[in-house]
N, C-alpha and C positions, 0 to 999 in steps of 0.2 A: 914533183908537182908541176903542173902546167899552168901557164898564164891565161888559159882560156876563161872567159867570163861565163858565169852560169846563165843559161838561157832563162828569160823571165817566164813565170808561170802564166798560162793563159787565163784571162779574166773570165769569170762566169758570165754566161749569156743572160742578159737582163730579161729576155723573153722566155727563158726556159722555165718550165713548171716543176717545182720541187716534188719529190715523191710524196711528201706529207700532204701537199695540196691536191695531188691526184687522188690519194686515199681519202682525203676530206670530201672532195667532190663526189666520190663514189658513195660514201656513207650518207651524205646529204641527199643524193638522188634516191638512195634506198629509203630514206625516211619519207621523202615526198611521195614515193610510190606506195609506201605502206599507208600513208594518209589517204591516198586516192582510192584505196580499196575499202574504206570505211563503210560505203553503202552496202557492201556485202555482209558486214558485221553488225550493222545497226539498221536493218531495213525498215523496221517499224518507225524509228525516229525520222528517217528521211521521208517516208511516206506521209507522216503527219505534217512535216514541214512543207512538203510539196503542196499538200492541200491548203495550208495556210497561205503560202505564197501565191497560189492561183486564185484563191477566193477572197483575199484581203489586199486591196491595193495599198493600204497603209503599210503593211508588213512585207510587201513584195520585194523591197530593197534588200531584205535579208538573204535573198537568193544570190546576191553578189558577194556575200561575205566569205564563203568557202573558197571561191576563185581568187578573191583579193588576198586572202590569207596565204594561199599557195604561191601566188606571184610575189608577194612581199617577202615571204620566207626565202624564196629563190634569190631575190634581190639582196637580202641581208647577208646571205651566205656566199654570194658570188664574189670571187676574188680574194677571199680570206684563206690564208695558208695555215691556220691554226690546226695542229694535229688532232685528228678525231680521237676522242677518249670517252666512248660510251660506258655507261654504268648499268649494272644489272638491276639496280633498284628502280630503273625506268619501267620494269615490268609491273611495279606496284600500281601506278595510275592506269596502266592498260587493263590490268585485272579488275581494278575498281570500276572502270567504265563498263567492262563486260558484265560484271556482276550487277551493276546498277540497272542494267537493262531488264533483268529478271527479278531483282529483289527490292530495289529502291527506286522510287519515282523521282527522277531528276530531270531538269530541263534539258532538251536535246543539246543546246549549246554547251552546257557544262559537261555532258557526256563526251561530246566531240573534243572539247578542250583537254579533258583528262586523257583521252586516247592519244591525241596528237602530241601532247606534252610527253607522255610516256614513250612514244615512238622516237621522238627527238632525243630524249635522255638516253634511250637504249642504244641508239646507233651513233649519231655524231657526238653526243655528250652534253654536259651542263653548259659549256661555253657556247655551243651552238644554240642551246635553249635561251640563253641570255640575249644573244644576238637577234633572235626571232621572237622575243617576248611579246612585242606589240602585234605582229601578224597573227601569232597564236591566239592572242586575246580577242581578235576579231571573231573567232569562232563562237565566243560567248554571245554574239549579237546576231546569230542566224534567225532568231525571233527578235527583231530590233526594237519592238515597242512593248513594254510591260502590259499585262492584262488590265491593270487599273487605270490606264491612260484614258480609255474610251469613256467609262462612266464618270471619271473625275474631271476631265478636261474637254472632251469632244463636244458635248451638248452646250457647255458654257461658251465655247468658242463660236459655235453656230449662232447663238443669240447675240453675242457681241458683234460678230460680223454683220448680222442682220440689222442691228441698230446703226452701224456705220453706213451700210448701203441705204437704209431708210433716210438717214440724215443727209446723205449726198443727193438722194432723190428730191427731198424737200428743197435743197439748195438750188436744184435745177428747176424748181417749180412744178415737179411732177407730184400729183396727189397720190398718196399710197393708201389703198383701200383697206389693207389689213395690217395689223401691227405684230404679226408673228414672223417666223422665218420664211414664210411664203409671201412675197411682196407682189401685189397686183397693181399695175399701173393703169390698166384699162381692162375691158372685158376680154380681150384677146392677148394682151401683152403683159408679161410678168416674169418673175424669177423666183426660184426656190433655193434658199441657202442650205443645201444638204450637207451631209458629212464630208463630201468631196470638196466643199467650198470653204472649209474652216481653216485651211492653211496648214493642217497637221502633216499632210503628206509631203508638201514642199519643205516644211521645216525639218522633218526627219531626214529627207534626202539631202538637204543642204548641210545639216549637222554632220552626217556621216561622211559626206564628201570633204568637208573641212577637217574632220578628224584625220582622214588619210592624207590629204594634201599637207596639213601641218606636220605630220610625221615625216613625209617625204622631204619636206623643206628643213627638217631638223630643228623645229621650234622648241624652245624650252617649255616645260610643262605649264608654267603660269601663263605665258603668252599663248600657248596652244589652247588652253581653256578659254582665254579671252577671245581668240579667233573663232572658236566653235560657238560661243555665245553670240558674237556679232553675226555669224552666219545664220543662226537660227532666228535671231531678231529680224535680220534683213529679209528672210524668207516670209515671215509673218507680215512685214510691211508691204512686201511685193504682193502678197495675197490680198491685202486690203485694197491696194491699187488695182488689182485685177477685178475685184468686186465693183469698184467704182467705175471701171471701164465697161463692165457689163451693164451697169445702170445707165451709163451714157449710151451704150448700144441700144438698150431698150427705148430710151428717149428718142433716139434717131429713128427707130422702127415705128414709132408713133406717127412720124411724118413721112417715112418711106416704107410702105407696106411690104415691099420686096424683101426687106431685111427680116421680116417676121418669120418664125418657125426655123430660124437658123441659129438660135442661141447656143446650142450645144457645140456646133462647129466653131462659132465665134469664141466661145469659152476656151476651147482647146488651143486655138491660134493665139489668143491674147495671153493665156496662162503660160503656154510654151515659150513665147517670145520674151515675156517678162522674166521667167525663170532663167533662160539662157543669158539675158542681159545681167541679171544679178550674179550668175555664176561667172561671167566674164569679169565683172567688177571685182569679185573676190579673188579669182584664181589667175587672171591674166591682165587685169587692169591695175587700178590703184592698190587693190588688196595684194596683188602679186608683188608690186613694188615695195609695199610695206613688209611683206614676208621676206623678201630678199635683203632688205636693210636690217631687219631684226636678226636674221641669221648671221649676218656679217658683223654685228655689233658685239 
């Protein structure tokens, strides 16, 4: 025997990527690629959605859902070294989605969710599906507003907003000649509280933004629901402020005729600035501070 000390084993490199992680990233990339080819498998559904997104400003935010789903899936899987463990029964939801196209009338979002869920179960496996459950659920909202919203809420919001605008006009001393959603302040100056003025678009956009931001910040589901409700309510309040600003603009145009016939441009500028201010308040200002404190608690 010799008295030589045994040489210590080299420590593993902390930056090295395990073989299981390399395999996992491959199967995850394959799953994402398989989801990206869905327009070839479901062309009728994508064409119908494209027509909705282009023709309906209220539902146009649904166009962001597939991209957000892919990006959030990639974020959920990045850096996880859990071995891939795909299951063959992932073929069941894939076949269900393919059969539903020809035999059963299902909403496009449900078809896409079934297909994407099956792809993830088939390749990375159930663990990857649990990690990406929220991003996959976003596919259910490619048509983000149910059909009954328009007849149930849309017109009521228009009349409510018209009454608020009318009351603010009376407060400024402007005589309103009509009591409907078309408010005439004079022969040449007036405003029409149309569907685009009822705040539903901004509320839907703010609601889905808060849904994603709350998920990224790791909010617990109860506080997440409160955050979404606050965002939707804030969007409605901002819209009422926008209408009051338009009334004020029309009042100013009574005294400065150069401002007349520019209501649509003023509406876009006022609405855009107020929406950005509300988004800053929620996601980068006091709302952001509250999110950070809630997550750390």
